[in-house]
matplotlib code that plots the C-alpha trace (Angstrom):
import matplotlib.pyplot as plt

x = [101.7, 101.3, 102.4, 101.5, 104.4, 103.4, 105.2, 104.9, 106.9, 109.9, 107.9, 106.5, 109.3, 111.0, 107.8, 107.0, 110.5, 110.7, 107.3, 108.2, 111.6, 109.7, 107.3, 110.1, 111.9, 108.7, 107.5, 110.4, 108.0, 106.4, 106.9, 106.5, 105.7, 106.2, 104.0, 104.6, 108.0, 109.1, 112.7, 115.3, 114.7, 117.8, 116.9, 113.6, 115.1, 117.9, 115.3, 114.7, 117.0, 119.4, 117.7, 114.4, 115.6, 115.5, 111.7, 111.0, 110.0, 109.8, 107.6, 107.8, 104.8, 102.5, 99.2, 95.9, 95.1, 98.3, 97.6, 94.2, 95.9, 98.4, 95.6, 94.0, 97.1, 98.2, 97.0, 96.6, 97.3, 99.2, 98.9, 100.5, 100.4, 100.6, 98.6, 96.5, 94.3, 91.6, 93.6, 92.2, 94.3, 92.2, 89.0, 90.8, 92.1, 88.7, 87.1, 89.3, 88.5, 91.9, 91.8, 93.4, 95.5, 95.7, 96.1, 93.0, 93.8, 92.2, 89.2, 90.3, 88.2, 85.0, 85.8, 88.0, 86.0, 88.5, 87.8, 84.8, 86.1, 89.8, 92.2, 93.4, 96.7, 98.0, 100.4, 104.1, 103.5, 105.7, 105.0, 101.2, 101.6, 103.6, 101.0, 98.2, 100.2, 100.9, 97.3, 96.1, 98.9, 97.9, 94.2, 92.9, 89.3, 89.7, 91.3, 88.3, 85.7, 87.2, 87.5, 84.0, 82.6, 84.6, 83.6, 80.1, 81.4, 84.0, 81.6, 79.2, 81.8, 81.6, 82.4, 78.7, 77.6, 80.1, 78.7, 75.2, 76.1, 77.9, 74.7, 72.6, 74.9, 74.6, 70.8, 70.6, 72.8, 70.6, 67.5]
y = [-27.8, -26.7, -23.4, -22.7, -21.1, -17.9, -15.2, -13.3, -16.0, -13.8, -11.0, -13.2, -15.7, -14.0, -14.1, -17.6, -18.8, -17.1, -18.6, -22.0, -21.9, -21.1, -23.9, -26.3, -25.4, -26.1, -29.1, -31.0, -33.4, -30.5, -30.7, -28.0, -28.5, -25.6, -26.5, -25.4, -23.8, -22.1, -21.8, -24.5, -26.6, -25.3, -21.7, -22.2, -24.1, -21.5, -19.0, -21.2, -21.4, -24.3, -26.4, -26.1, -26.9, -30.7, -30.3, -28.4, -30.3, -28.4, -29.8, -28.5, -27.3, -30.3, -31.2, -30.0, -33.5, -33.6, -30.2, -31.5, -34.7, -32.5, -30.6, -33.8, -35.2, -32.1, -30.7, -27.1, -24.5, -21.4, -18.3, -15.3, -13.1, -9.3, -9.1, -11.5, -10.9, -13.4, -16.2, -19.3, -21.5, -20.6, -21.8, -24.9, -25.9, -25.4, -27.5, -30.4, -29.9, -28.4, -25.8, -22.5, -19.9, -16.7, -13.0, -11.0, -10.4, -11.4, -13.6, -14.6, -12.0, -13.3, -17.0, -17.4, -16.3, -16.3, -19.2, -20.4, -21.4, -20.8, -18.6, -15.1, -13.6, -10.1, -9.6, -9.6, -11.1, -14.2, -14.8, -14.6, -16.9, -19.4, -19.3, -20.1, -22.9, -24.4, -24.0, -26.1, -28.6, -29.3, -29.4, -32.0, -31.4, -27.7, -28.5, -30.8, -28.3, -25.4, -27.6, -28.9, -25.4, -24.0, -26.8, -25.6, -22.1, -23.5, -25.8, -22.9, -20.9, -22.3, -20.8, -21.2, -19.4, -16.6, -16.2, -16.1, -13.4, -11.4, -11.6, -10.4, -7.4, -6.5, -6.9, -4.7, -2.1, -2.0, -1.8]
z = [-37.1, -40.7, -42.1, -45.8, -47.6, -49.4, -51.2, -47.9, -46.0, -45.7, -44.1, -41.3, -40.9, -38.0, -36.0, -37.0, -36.3, -33.0, -32.0, -33.1, -31.4, -28.1, -28.7, -29.6, -26.3, -24.3, -26.3, -27.9, -29.6, -31.6, -35.4, -38.0, -41.7, -44.2, -47.1, -50.7, -50.3, -53.5, -52.3, -51.4, -48.3, -46.5, -47.2, -45.4, -42.5, -42.0, -40.6, -37.6, -34.6, -34.8, -32.0, -33.8, -37.3, -36.8, -36.1, -39.4, -42.5, -45.7, -48.5, -52.1, -54.0, -54.3, -56.0, -54.6, -53.5, -51.5, -50.0, -48.8, -47.4, -45.5, -44.0, -42.8, -41.1, -39.2, -35.8, -36.9, -39.6, -38.5, -40.7, -39.0, -42.0, -41.8, -45.1, -47.1, -50.1, -49.3, -47.6, -49.4, -47.2, -44.2, -46.0, -47.3, -43.9, -42.3, -45.0, -44.0, -40.3, -39.4, -36.7, -37.7, -35.8, -37.8, -37.6, -38.4, -42.1, -45.4, -44.8, -41.3, -39.4, -41.1, -40.8, -37.7, -34.7, -31.8, -29.5, -31.5, -35.0, -34.5, -32.7, -33.6, -32.7, -33.2, -36.2, -35.4, -31.9, -31.6, -28.0, -28.5, -31.5, -29.4, -26.6, -29.1, -30.7, -27.2, -26.3, -29.3, -29.0, -25.4, -25.9, -28.4, -27.4, -28.2, -31.6, -32.4, -31.2, -33.2, -36.3, -36.1, -35.5, -38.5, -40.9, -41.7, -42.5, -44.9, -46.8, -47.3, -49.2, -52.7, -56.1, -57.0, -53.9, -54.6, -58.1, -56.7, -54.3, -57.0, -59.2, -56.2, -55.7, -59.4, -59.3, -56.2, -57.9, -61.0, -59.0]

ax = plt.figure().add_subplot(projection="3d")
ax.plot(x, y, z, "-o")
ax.set_aspect("equal")
plt.show()
């Protein structure tokens, strides 16, 4: 399971850590990767319950190529944010066919259609988050189905297309 480290990590870590501690108790083989931590390794791991800490890997900030590689080698992306601007990591994960569990913030409501292109959980709901993680961990076919359904949405979101849409809005406004 992959969690992208953001500046909002500290605001969601208690929910994330509680959820993962529950998952680790039910599924001892589960592993967690925090990607792009901007703080020391031990500082990140200290948020997790002692029994779960051994299952947590913390990777520092890495190149874009390595970020994409990490998306391709994990089973899911978990983004339980309480606030996101856009949430580019959702789009990036989907572009690499990585299923996403997210709260309905940022771009997630438009891209992550619950049960169709990913899973939504309520903000600040560690039990619901743990259940969603367990659901995907236990169902490889569902992970693949969600990832494949999300992929076309992701590849349709390009900078060129965003620029075209912006120009269309300006033309409509002028007209």
